[in-house]
C-alpha positions in Angstrom: 155.1 101.0 91.9 152.4 101.3 94.5 151.2 98.1 96.4 147.3 98.1 96.2 145.5 95.4 98.2 142.0 94.5 97.1 139.7 91.5 97.2 140.7 88.4 95.4 138.4 86.5 93.1 138.2 83.7 95.5 137.2 86.1 98.4 134.4 87.6 96.1 133.2 84.1 95.1 133.0 83.1 98.8 131.2 86.0 99.7 128.6 85.5 96.7 128.2 81.9 97.9 127.2 82.8 101.5 124.8 85.4 100.2 123.1 83.0 97.9 122.9 80.1 100.6 121.2 82.9 103.0 118.8 83.9 100.1 117.9 80.3 99.5 117.3 79.7 103.2 115.2 82.8 103.9 113.0 83.0 100.6 111.0 79.7 101.3 110.4 80.7 105.0 109.0 84.0 104.2 106.9 82.9 101.2 105.5 80.1 103.7 104.3 82.7 106.2 102.2 84.7 103.7 99.7 81.9 103.6 99.2 82.2 107.4 99.2 86.0 107.3 96.4 86.0 104.9 94.4 83.5 106.9 94.7 85.6 109.9 93.9 88.5 108.1 90.6 86.8 106.8 89.7 85.6 110.4 90.0 89.3 111.5 87.9 90.6 108.7 85.2 88.0 109.3 85.2 88.9 112.8 85.0 92.8 112.0 82.1 92.0 109.6 80.4 89.7 112.2 80.5 92.9 114.7 78.9 95.1 112.1 76.2 92.5 111.6 75.4 92.6 115.2 75.4 96.4 115.4 73.0 96.4 112.5 70.8 93.6 114.1 70.6 95.6 117.4 69.5 98.9 115.5 67.2 97.4 113.0 66.0 94.0 114.6 66.8 92.1 111.7 69.9 90.4 110.0 71.6 92.4 107.1 72.9 91.1 103.8 76.3 92.5 102.7 74.7 95.1 100.6 72.7 96.4 103.7 76.0 96.9 105.6 77.4 98.9 102.7 74.3 100.9 102.0 73.9 101.9 105.7 77.6 102.7 106.0 78.3 99.7 108.4 81.2 99.0 105.9 83.3 101.4 104.0 83.3 99.5 100.8 81.6 96.4 99.1 84.6 94.3 99.7 83.2 90.9 100.2 86.5 89.0 100.0 89.3 88.2 102.4 92.9 88.9 101.9 93.3 85.3 100.6 90.4 85.7 98.0 87.8 83.6 99.9 84.3 85.2 99.6 82.6 86.3 102.8 78.9 85.5 103.2 76.3 86.1 105.8 74.1 83.2 106.5 70.3 83.4 107.4 71.0 83.6 111.1 73.4 86.5 110.7 76.6 84.1 111.2 79.4 85.4 108.9 81.8 82.9 107.2 83.7 82.4 104.2 82.5 80.5 101.3 85.1 78.1 101.5 84.1 77.1 105.1 82.7 73.5 105.5 79.2 73.5 106.3 78.4 70.7 109.1 77.4 67.5 107.4 74.2 66.1 108.3 74.6 62.3 108.7 70.9 61.6 109.0 70.2 62.6 105.4 69.3 59.7 103.1 70.0 59.6 99.3 
């Protein structure tokens, strides 16, 4: 009879336990970073659109809408949302922001 050595059940269970612990530690850390990645991607996209708004203003001497940027090929597509789902808007003065950005509150307003 040939003496074959292999892994015992205990050794296999220990390896599975170690792999499980590693997965339980890494998954929450990875998912936590997706929100920050989307926020940074949104900031970069807003800055890019702001640059295109300024380029449009220099050429036409007026501030564009998102549709103007698409029609005049300043933007490739009519993508008005960030990677995190926030809508990008161009204010009247040409400032680009996301729709969820808080507008400065005017404390002098009376009800």
